[in-house]
LUMRORO-409687 format. One record per residue (C-alpha): residue in three letters; y, x, z. Coordinates in steps of 0.05 Angstrom, whole numbers, padded with zeros to 5 digits, always signed. Example, Ala and Ser with C-alpha at 12.3 -4.5 7.8 and 13.67 -1.06 7.14 Angstrom:
REM LUMRORO-409687
ala-00090+00246+00156
ser-00021+00273+00143
END
This chain:
REM LUMRORO-409687
met+00181-00793+00261
ala+00127-00764+00213
gln+00077-00719+00248
ile+00088-00659+00201
ser+00047-00600+00221
phe+00063-00526+00220
lys+00001-00514+00176
gln+00026-00563+00125
leu+00093-00528+00118
gln+00055-00458+00116
ala+00013-00486+00057
phe+00075-00515+00022
val+00113-00448+00027
ala+00052-00406+00008
val+00037-00447-00055
ala+00111-00446-00075
asp+00113-00370-00065
leu+00049-00352-00099
gln+00048-00408-00154
ser-00025-00417-00141
phe-00065-00461-00092
arg-00122-00410-00093
arg-00078-00351-00077
ala-00045-00392-00021
ala-00115-00406+00008
asp-00131-00331+00005
lys-00065-00313+00041
leu-00076-00366+00095
asn-00150-00348+00103
thr-00175-00418+00086
thr-00201-00457+00027
gln-00167-00486-00035
pro-00188-00556-00016
asn-00156-00548+00052
ile-00089-00526+00019
ser-00094-00585-00028
ser-00106-00633+00030
arg-00046-00606+00071
ile+00001-00612+00011
thr-00027-00683-00004
thr-00016-00703+00068
leu+00052-00675+00074
glu+00073-00711+00008
ala+00047-00776+00035
gln+00084-00768+00100
ile+00152-00753+00069
gly+00141-00803+00011
his+00159-00751-00043
arg+00119-00710-00094
leu+00134-00637-00077
met+00102-00602-00136
ser+00061-00613-00199
arg+00003-00572-00226
asp-00001-00559-00302
ala-00050-00515-00336
gly-00060-00473-00273
ser+00015-00465-00258
val+00055-00496-00202
arg+00123-00526-00210
leu+00165-00553-00154
ser+00199-00620-00160
pro+00275-00625-00147
ile+00261-00652-00076
gly+00207-00597-00067
thr+00259-00543-00086
lys+00307-00573-00034
leu+00255-00578+00021
leu+00228-00510+00010
ile+00292-00481+00040
gln+00283-00522+00102
ala+00208-00507+00107
arg+00224-00433+00107
ala+00275-00444+00163
val+00222-00479+00206
leu+00173-00422+00194
gln+00226-00371+00213
ala+00245-00410+00275
met+00172-00410+00297
asp+00168-00335+00285
gly+00231-00328+00329
phe+00200-00371+00382
leu+00138-00326+00386
leu+00182-00263+00386
ser+00219-00292+00445
ala+00154-00303+00484
glu+00145-00225+00480
asp+00069-00231+00471
asp+00046-00203+00406
ser-00023-00232+00416
leu+00008-00302+00399
phe+00014-00280+00327
asp-00046-00297+00281
gly-00060-00298+00207
thr-00074-00246+00155
leu-00031-00188+00137
arg-00044-00164+00063
ile-00032-00091+00058
gly-00033-00047-00005
val-00039+00029+00003
thr-00048+00090-00043
glu-00109+00132-00034
met-00072+00190-00005
ile-00055+00149+00056
val-00131+00127+00063
his-00148+00199+00069
thr-00092+00219+00119
trp-00066+00169+00174
leu-00089+00100+00153
gly-00143+00098+00207
ala-00094+00113+00262
phe-00047+00062+00234
phe-00098+00007+00235
ala-00118+00024+00305
ala-00045+00019+00327
leu-00036-00047+00291
lys-00097-00077+00322
ala-00076-00056+00391
arg-00007-00089+00382
phe-00030-00151+00341
pro-00101-00165+00363
asn-00105-00233+00327
ile-00077-00210+00260
asp-00132-00195+00208
val-00120-00143+00154
asp-00137-00151+00081
leu-00133-00083+00048
thr-00119-00063-00025
val-00125+00010-00047
asp-00091+00021-00115
leu-00043+00065-00154
ser+00030+00060-00130
leu+00052+00026-00194
asn+00001-00028-00186
leu+00018-00039-00114
ser+00091-00050-00136
asp+00068-00106-00183
ala+00025-00137-00128
leu+00084-00136-00081
leu+00130-00168-00133
glu+00079-00221-00146
arg+00069-00233-00070
arg-00005-00216-00075
ile+00007-00167-00017
asp+00054-00169+00041
leu+00065-00096+00054
ala+00059-00035+00008
leu+00051+00034+00037
gln+00065+00074-00028
asn+00102+00132-00060
gly+00165+00126-00102
pro+00198+00125-00150
phe+00201+00047-00156
his+00225+00004-00214
tyr+00254-00048-00168
glu+00284-00050-00097
thr+00258-00087-00038
thr+00296-00115+00022
gly+00249-00081+00068
asn+00243-00008+00058
thr+00220+00039+00114
asp+00216+00114+00103
leu+00146+00144+00117
gly+00166+00215+00098
pro+00135+00263+00046
leu+00064+00285+00032
pro+00071+00359+00009
met+00017+00386-00041
met-00021+00452-00044
trp-00070+00486-00088
val-00141+00496-00060
gly-00208+00521-00082
ser-00277+00534-00056
pro-00295+00601-00027
lys-00350+00601-00080
leu-00299+00614-00133
glu-00278+00679-00101
met-00206+00674-00124
gly-00179+00721-00069
thr-00113+00720-00036
lys-00069+00750-00090
val-00014+00710-00126
leu-00047+00674-00183
ser-00021+00667-00255
leu-00036+00605-00294
arg-00086+00645-00335
asp-00121+00660-00269
leu-00121+00588-00250
ala-00145+00565-00319
gln-00211+00605-00309
his-00236+00540-00274
pro-00227+00467-00290
val-00164+00438-00259
leu-00183+00374-00221
thr-00123+00329-00227
his-00100+00262-00201
ala-00108+00196-00240
arg-00071+00189-00306
gly-00004+00154-00296
thr+00009+00185-00227
ile+00068+00230-00213
pro+00026+00293-00197
tyr-00014+00282-00261
arg+00048+00277-00304
gln+00082+00337-00271
met+00020+00380-00281
gln+00016+00360-00354
glu+00090+00379-00363
his+00079+00446-00326
phe+00018+00465-00366
ala+00053+00446-00431
ala+00104+00501-00418
phe+00048+00553-00431
pro+00019+00531-00498
asp-00020+00598-00506
ile-00061+00583-00445
ser-00118+00531-00449
val-00125+00490-00385
arg-00185+00445-00377
his-00166+00381-00342
val-00212+00334-00304
ser-00171+00274-00281
ser-00200+00226-00231
ser-00176+00157-00205
asn-00216+00172-00140
leu-00181+00225-00098
ala-00242+00230-00051
ala-00286+00249-00112
cys-00235+00302-00133
his-00234+00328-00061
gln-00310+00332-00059
met-00315+00366-00127
thr-00267+00419-00106
arg-00308+00433-00044
asp-00370+00437-00088
gly-00334+00493-00129
leu-00329+00451-00192
gly-00258+00468-00202
val-00190+00478-00168
ala-00144+00423-00147
cys-00074+00409-00120
leu-00083+00360-00062
pro-00041+00335-00002
glu-00036+00385+00053
ala-00054+00331+00103
met-00119+00315+00065
val-00146+00386+00066
arg-00126+00406+00136
asp-00197+00402+00166
asp-00227+00439+00104
leu-00176+00496+00113
ala-00193+00502+00186
gln-00269+00501+00172
gly-00265+00547+00113
thr-00296+00497+00064
leu-00234+00503+00024
leu-00185+00561+00017
pro-00110+00559-00002
leu-00093+00586-00071
arg-00030+00627-00082
tyr-00007+00595-00144
leu+00068+00588-00137
trp+00082+00523-00172
val+00063+00458-00140
pro+00080+00384-00158
asp+00136+00354-00119
ala+00118+00325-00051
leu+00109+00251-00056
gln+00157+00210-00015
phe+00125+00151+00016
phe+00155+00084+00040
ala+00132+00020+00072
arg+00160-00036+00028
phe+00163-00111+00038
asp+00207-00173+00031
ala+00247-00173+00094
asp+00281-00239+00075
thr+00217-00281+00078
cys+00163-00243+00114
pro+00139-00257+00186
ser+00166-00208+00237
phe+00098-00176+00247
val+00101-00149+00174
ser+00165-00109+00191
ala+00133-00088+00257
ala+00073-00064+00216
ala+00121-00021+00175
glu+00150+00009+00236
leu+00080+00027+00264
ala+00064+00058+00197
gln+00124+00101+00203
ile+00105+00124+00274
glu+00036+00143+00251
ala+00061+00177+00189
lys+00110+00221+00230
thr+00058+00235+00284
his+00009+00258+00229
ala+00063+00301+00197
arg+00076+00335+00265
ala+00003+00350+00275
ile-00001+00384+00207
lys+00059+00427+00221
gly+00034+00443+00292
END
C-alpha cells in the first residue's frame, strides 16, 4: 500500500480550495516548494496527475476531482479522531481570522486569550478590514473565520450570532456641549467624525443629514476607528462610536455622552465560516467568540 501522508492530503485539499500553491503554503504555514513537493510525491504514489497549473491558475484533473472528495473525508475523519481524544492541545495549524475594527477595540483581546487557553498549539493569523472585504476574503477562502457585522450578500453554513454593538454620540469636555438635548444645528457646530466610507454607520449618517438640507454638516470620515476615537478625545469633533469602545472614556470623563436623539442602528455581529469543510476548531473558535461577546455585553450593561 502506498505510504500516503496526512500532510500530502492537506496540501492537496488546500491547493484545490484556494486555487493557489502560494496561498496553500500560507494557510498551512509552510513554503510553496514544500507544497509542490507534497503534491508531486502524492501524484507519483497514486500514479495519476491530480492537477495542472496554467498561467497561475490551478485546475483539477478528472481523477483529482474524484479523489478530492475522499481526501476531504480523510481529513474530517482525522478531525473526528482528535475530537474523540478529548485533548484540544492535539490540534495544531493556523487559524486565519478576519475581524472588523470595532471588535479589535472591544473584546478581541479576551477572545484571543480564551482561544489560546483552549487550543495552545493553534497559531492565529489576523486580518482587520471592513466587513464587506472580509466577506470577499471568506468566500475566496483567504480566511477561515470572519467576525463581522451584517448585512451580508451571501449566506454561510456556519453562522454564530455574536449580538449587537449599540452606538452613541460622544464629545470631549473641551467642547462644553452640556447635557441638554441637542439639535442637528447644535451638533453641526463641530466637525462630525464618521466611520469609513462604505460602512453602514457612514451611509446612515449621510442619509440622516441629507434630511436637513438647510444645515451644513462638516464630515471627517476615517478608515481607522482608533484615530477617530482619539480625535474625538482631543476635541477635534464629535462622533458616534460603539458604546463598548468608549466605556472607559465615559468612566474617566475623557469623553461625555451627547444627547442627540438619533443614532445609527446597532450593528449586528456574527461569526461566519464554512461549516461543511472547516476543521472543528474553527466552529469551536466561533463559539468562544460568542461567549466573549456576550460577556463583554453584560459588563457594559452592568
